[in-house]
C-alpha positions as CSV (number, residue, x, y, z in Angstrom):
1,M,-17.1,-12.0,-2.0
2,G,-14.9,-12.6,1.1
3,T,-14.0,-10.5,3.9
4,V,-11.0,-9.1,2.9
5,E,-12.8,-7.9,0.0
6,T,-15.8,-6.6,2.5
7,R,-12.7,-4.3,4.3
8,L,-11.1,-3.0,1.0
9,A,-15.3,-2.6,-0.3
10,E,-15.5,-0.8,2.7
11,L,-12.3,1.9,2.2
12,G,-13.7,2.4,-1.3
13,L,-11.0,0.5,-3.0
14,T,-11.5,-2.5,-4.7
15,L,-8.7,-5.6,-6.4
16,P,-7.7,-4.8,-9.1
17,E,-7.1,-7.4,-11.9
18,V,-2.9,-8.5,-11.2
19,A,-0.1,-6.3,-12.7
20,A,0.8,-8.2,-16.2
21,P,5.1,-8.4,-15.3
22,V,7.4,-5.9,-16.6
23,A,10.2,-8.5,-17.3
24,A,10.5,-12.6,-17.2
25,Y,8.8,-13.3,-13.9
26,V,5.5,-14.4,-12.7
27,P,3.8,-11.8,-10.3
28,A,3.8,-14.5,-7.3
29,V,4.5,-18.0,-6.5
30,R,3.9,-20.8,-3.5
31,N,6.4,-22.2,-1.6
32,G,4.1,-24.9,0.5
33,D,1.9,-22.2,3.1
34,Q,3.6,-19.6,1.8
35,V,2.8,-17.2,-0.7
36,L,5.5,-14.5,-2.5
37,T,5.2,-11.7,-4.6
38,S,7.2,-10.0,-7.6
39,G,8.2,-6.2,-6.8
40,Q,4.6,-4.7,-7.8
41,L,4.4,-1.4,-8.7
42,P,2.2,1.6,-8.6
43,M,0.0,0.5,-11.8
44,V,-3.3,1.5,-11.9
45,K,-4.9,-0.1,-15.5
46,G,-1.8,-0.6,-16.8
47,K,-0.1,2.4,-16.2
48,L,2.5,3.7,-13.6
49,E,0.4,6.3,-11.5
50,H,3.8,8.4,-10.8
51,T,7.4,8.5,-12.1
52,G,10.8,10.3,-10.6
53,K,12.2,10.2,-7.5
54,V,10.7,10.9,-4.1
55,G,11.2,13.8,-2.3
56,A,12.3,16.0,-5.5
57,E,9.6,14.9,-8.4
58,V,7.1,13.0,-6.2
59,T,6.2,14.1,-2.7
60,A,6.5,11.9,0.3
61,E,2.3,11.8,1.0
62,E,2.1,10.9,-3.0
63,A,4.8,8.1,-2.7
64,K,3.3,7.0,0.7
65,A,-0.4,6.2,-1.6
66,L,1.7,5.0,-4.4
67,A,2.7,2.4,-2.2
68,Q,-0.7,1.4,-1.0
69,I,-1.4,0.8,-4.5
70,C,1.3,-1.5,-4.7
71,A,-0.1,-3.2,-1.5
72,L,-3.5,-3.7,-3.8
73,N,-1.5,-5.4,-7.2
74,A,0.2,-7.6,-3.8
75,L,-2.7,-8.9,-2.7
76,A,-4.3,-9.3,-5.9
77,A,-1.2,-11.6,-6.6
78,V,-1.7,-13.7,-3.9
79,K,-5.0,-13.6,-4.4
80,S,-4.4,-15.2,-8.3
81,V,-2.4,-18.1,-6.7
82,I,-4.6,-18.8,-3.9
83,G,-7.9,-18.0,-5.5
84,D,-9.7,-16.4,-2.0
85,L,-7.6,-13.6,0.3
86,D,-9.6,-15.2,3.3
87,L,-6.9,-17.9,3.2
88,V,-4.1,-15.1,4.4
89,E,-3.6,-16.1,8.4
90,Q,-0.4,-13.8,8.3
91,V,1.9,-10.9,6.4
92,V,4.8,-12.2,7.2
93,K,7.0,-9.4,5.2
94,V,7.0,-6.7,3.1
95,V,10.1,-5.2,1.9
96,G,9.6,-0.8,0.3
97,F,11.8,0.3,-2.5
98,V,11.6,4.1,-2.6
99,A,13.3,5.5,-5.4
100,S,14.8,8.5,-3.4
101,A,16.3,11.8,-3.9
102,P,20.0,11.9,-2.2
103,D,18.6,13.7,1.0
104,F,15.3,12.2,1.0
105,T,15.2,9.8,4.5
106,G,11.6,9.6,5.0
107,Q,11.5,6.0,2.9
108,P,9.7,4.1,6.3
109,A,7.4,6.6,6.4
110,V,6.3,6.5,1.9
111,V,5.9,2.6,3.3
112,N,3.7,3.3,5.9
113,G,1.4,3.7,2.9
114,A,1.8,-0.7,2.1
115,S,1.9,-1.6,5.8
116,E,-0.9,0.9,6.8
117,L,-3.4,-0.5,4.0
118,L,-2.1,-4.4,4.8
119,G,-3.3,-3.6,8.5
120,Q,-6.8,-2.2,7.8
121,V,-7.5,-4.9,5.4
122,L,-6.3,-8.2,7.3
123,G,-6.8,-6.9,11.2
124,E,-4.1,-8.5,12.9
125,A,-3.4,-11.4,9.9
126,G,-1.7,-8.1,8.2
127,V,1.0,-7.3,11.1
128,H,4.4,-7.5,9.5
129,A,8.3,-7.4,9.4
130,R,9.4,-5.0,7.3
131,S,12.7,-3.4,5.0
132,A,12.2,0.1,3.7
133,V,15.0,0.9,1.3
134,G,15.9,3.8,0.1
135,V,17.7,2.9,-3.7
136,A,18.8,5.1,-6.9
137,V,16.4,4.0,-9.0
138,L,13.5,1.5,-9.6
139,P,11.8,-0.1,-13.3
140,L,10.2,2.3,-15.5
141,D,11.3,5.3,-13.0
142,A,8.5,4.2,-10.6
143,P,8.7,6.4,-7.4
144,V,7.9,2.9,-5.0
145,E,7.8,-0.6,-5.0
146,V,6.5,-3.5,-2.9
147,E,6.6,-7.1,-2.3
148,I,4.9,-8.8,0.5
149,Q,5.2,-12.9,1.6
150,V,2.5,-14.3,3.2
151,R,1.5,-17.5,5.1
152,V,-1.5,-19.1,3.7
153,R,-4.3,-22.1,5.3
154,S,-4.2,-25.0,3.4
155,T,-7.6,-25.4,1.4
156,S,-7.2,-28.8,1.7
């Protein structure tokens, strides 16, 4: 087990299996020294943890925890491409989408669930640029979706 997965274990977390795509795409692709993930939903063992809009059926606190699950799924997708999360040099960008009730404006706090997890697990390499966007609806009525872009070290 590498350093990143050891940190996950110290936090009481385990890297899940890569979430199966729900449409015609792959979980992640590598382009040179970059790995870009597809949007990751808060899937646990093949099922969404919650559905609904944040600020209505889902609280901001619940959504923040769901964003953490999305980040774990994104890390699993990255690992599926590079084999070892210790090769991650930097999380370059995080984009979080929050299915929001019309009056909900706390998207940044929700996406902090993903950002804080990446910082805890990757340290300085987890510091990133970010967008947190409120949307009307997400696939499968998920409350949150997160995608990440990372720079990785070459293995050659």
